[in-house]
Kinemage of the C-alpha trace (Angstrom):
@kinemage 1
@onewidth
@group {chain A} dominant
@subgroup {mainchain}
@vectorlist {calphas} color= white
{ca met a 1} P 96.823 102.682 86.657
{ca leu a 2} L 97.212 100.244 89.522
{ca gly a 3} L 100.066 100.814 91.905
{ca pro a 4} L 102.693 98.655 93.570
{ca gly a 5} L 101.968 95.213 94.896
{ca gly a 6} L 98.955 93.019 94.344
{ca asp a 7} L 95.532 93.333 95.892
{ca val a 8} L 95.624 92.319 99.569
{ca leu a 9} L 92.560 90.680 101.138
{ca ala a 10} L 91.629 91.617 104.725
{ca pro a 11} L 91.907 88.741 107.241
{ca asp a 12} L 88.143 88.958 107.840
{ca gly a 13} L 87.516 88.755 104.075
{ca ser a 14} L 85.664 92.068 103.968
{ca ala a 15} L 87.795 94.108 101.551
{ca tyr a 16} L 90.832 94.277 99.293
{ca leu a 17} L 93.517 96.949 99.356
{ca val a 18} L 94.251 98.464 95.965
{ca ala a 19} L 96.824 101.182 95.213
{ca val a 20} L 96.110 103.486 92.295
{ca arg a 21} L 98.783 105.730 90.778
{ca asn a 22} L 98.117 109.244 89.524
{ca ser a 23} L 94.486 109.164 90.608
{ca pro a 24} L 93.523 111.883 90.945
{ca lys a 25} L 96.214 113.477 88.804
{ca gly a 26} L 99.330 114.214 90.851
{ca ser a 27} L 98.292 111.878 93.675
{ca asn a 28} L 98.609 108.217 94.603
{ca ser a 29} L 95.681 106.626 96.426
{ca leu a 30} L 95.161 103.553 98.584
{ca leu a 31} L 91.621 102.194 98.417
{ca ala a 32} L 89.672 99.606 100.394
{ca val a 33} L 87.387 97.819 97.933
{ca pro a 34} L 84.539 95.895 99.617
{ca val a 35} L 84.328 92.233 98.580
{ca ala a 36} L 80.521 92.340 98.754
{ca gly a 37} L 80.416 95.241 96.313
{ca gly a 38} L 79.764 98.861 96.908
{ca gln a 39} L 81.818 102.004 96.697
{ca pro a 40} L 85.598 101.768 97.266
{ca arg a 41} L 86.777 103.844 100.239
{ca thr a 42} L 89.872 106.050 99.884
{ca leu a 43} L 92.045 105.394 102.930
{ca val a 44} L 95.111 107.434 101.963
{ca arg a 45} L 95.947 109.953 99.279
{ca leu a 46} L 99.598 110.954 98.836
{ca lys a 47} L 100.693 113.967 96.812
{ca gln a 48} L 103.576 113.215 94.455
{ca pro a 49} L 106.568 112.939 94.926
{ca glu a 50} L 105.380 110.890 97.937
{ca his a 51} L 104.352 107.400 96.885
{ca phe a 52} L 103.659 103.900 98.145
{ca leu a 53} L 106.104 101.025 98.018
{ca ala a 54} L 104.973 97.427 97.585
{ca gly a 55} L 103.848 95.694 100.731
{ca phe a 56} L 100.542 96.789 102.207
{ca ala a 57} L 99.350 94.759 105.190
{ca trp a 58} L 96.207 94.476 107.297
{ca ser a 59} L 96.351 94.146 111.067
{ca pro a 60} L 95.238 90.640 112.087
{ca asp a 61} L 91.909 92.024 113.360
{ca ser a 62} L 91.325 93.900 110.041
{ca arg a 63} L 91.012 97.212 111.940
{ca tyr a 64} L 94.157 98.876 110.514
{ca val a 65} L 96.083 99.031 107.275
{ca tyr a 66} L 99.869 99.397 107.385
{ca phe a 67} L 101.729 100.852 104.435
{ca pro a 68} L 105.181 102.162 103.511
{ca arg a 69} L 105.280 105.775 102.319
{ca thr a 70} L 108.421 106.994 100.630
{ca asp a 71} L 109.767 110.356 99.559
{ca asn a 72} L 113.239 111.815 99.020
{ca ser a 73} L 114.181 111.333 102.696
{ca gly a 74} L 113.425 107.594 102.966
{ca thr a 75} L 110.489 105.394 103.855
{ca asp a 76} L 108.143 105.569 106.835
{ca leu a 77} L 105.844 102.808 108.022
{ca leu a 78} L 102.408 104.318 108.636
{ca arg a 79} L 98.973 102.991 109.479
{ca val a 80} L 95.416 104.128 108.918
{ca pro a 81} L 92.150 102.826 110.378
{ca ala a 82} L 90.436 100.551 107.850
{ca ser a 83} L 87.176 102.382 108.536
{ca gly a 84} L 88.851 105.653 107.543
{ca gly a 85} L 90.473 108.376 109.590
{ca pro a 86} L 93.783 110.114 110.055
{ca val a 87} L 97.066 108.456 109.138
{ca glu a 88} L 99.123 107.450 112.180
{ca ser a 89} L 102.918 107.306 112.377
{ca thr a 90} L 104.996 104.422 113.652
{ca pro a 91} L 108.608 104.943 114.776
{ca leu a 92} L 109.977 102.997 111.796
{ca his a 93} L 111.920 105.071 109.235
{ca met a 94} L 114.457 103.393 106.916
{ca pro a 95} L 115.884 103.874 103.414
{ca thr a 96} L 113.250 101.452 102.099
{ca ile a 97} L 110.497 99.267 103.545
{ca arg a 98} L 108.968 96.708 101.188
{ca asn a 99} L 107.020 93.480 101.263
{ca leu a 100} L 105.605 94.053 104.725
{ca ser a 101} L 104.167 91.057 106.549
{ca ile a 102} L 102.427 91.155 109.929
{ca his a 103} L 102.370 88.019 112.061
{ca pro a 104} L 98.880 86.774 113.038
{ca asp a 105} L 99.651 87.614 116.706
{ca gly a 106} L 99.870 91.303 115.686
{ca lys a 107} L 103.112 91.837 117.594
{ca arg a 108} L 105.733 90.947 114.995
{ca ile a 109} L 106.488 92.239 111.533
{ca ala a 110} L 108.866 91.237 108.777
{ca phe a 111} L 109.907 93.297 105.755
{ca gln a 112} L 112.685 93.954 103.267
{ca ser a 113} L 114.876 97.028 103.464
{ca gly a 114} L 118.190 98.291 102.145
{ca asp a 115} L 119.417 100.075 99.087
{ca pro a 116} L 121.048 98.851 96.919
{ca asp a 117} L 121.474 95.552 98.836
{ca trp a 118} L 118.273 94.034 100.225
{ca glu a 119} L 118.075 92.900 103.836
{ca leu a 120} L 115.344 90.927 105.584
{ca trp a 121} L 114.238 92.434 108.895
{ca ala a 122} L 112.016 90.975 111.611
{ca leu a 123} L 110.897 93.018 114.620
{ca asp a 124} L 109.300 91.491 117.712
{ca gly a 125} L 106.998 93.523 119.947
{ca phe a 126} L 107.050 96.443 117.526
{ca leu a 127} L 103.366 96.964 116.797
{ca ser a 128} L 101.181 98.159 119.646
{ca gln a 129} L 97.640 96.908 119.982
């Protein structure tokens, strides 16, 4: 079963991000699916009750994938190299982080947060290169 949000194309057109729920059983996975064909690459696998929220985003240079991970304590914004590798933390932790958008300059982000009332947030100079 596909997960939250739609497929997100990398800025360089090389791959789509696809979230898959309960695959494998008890886990939620984020995959990079090459546009040219070939085997999808698992970037992140979360064990339930951790899960993704809608709003995956590529860095403007297509080198990183940013994603919100939520559990019972709130939502963290994390990133992972698009080529694979360990998940990296960012300092952003909020009740919810959804609909993430990264500005083409790579230094600004916008997202929705709040529960139960939604707020629109924009942060300048937040993402490091």
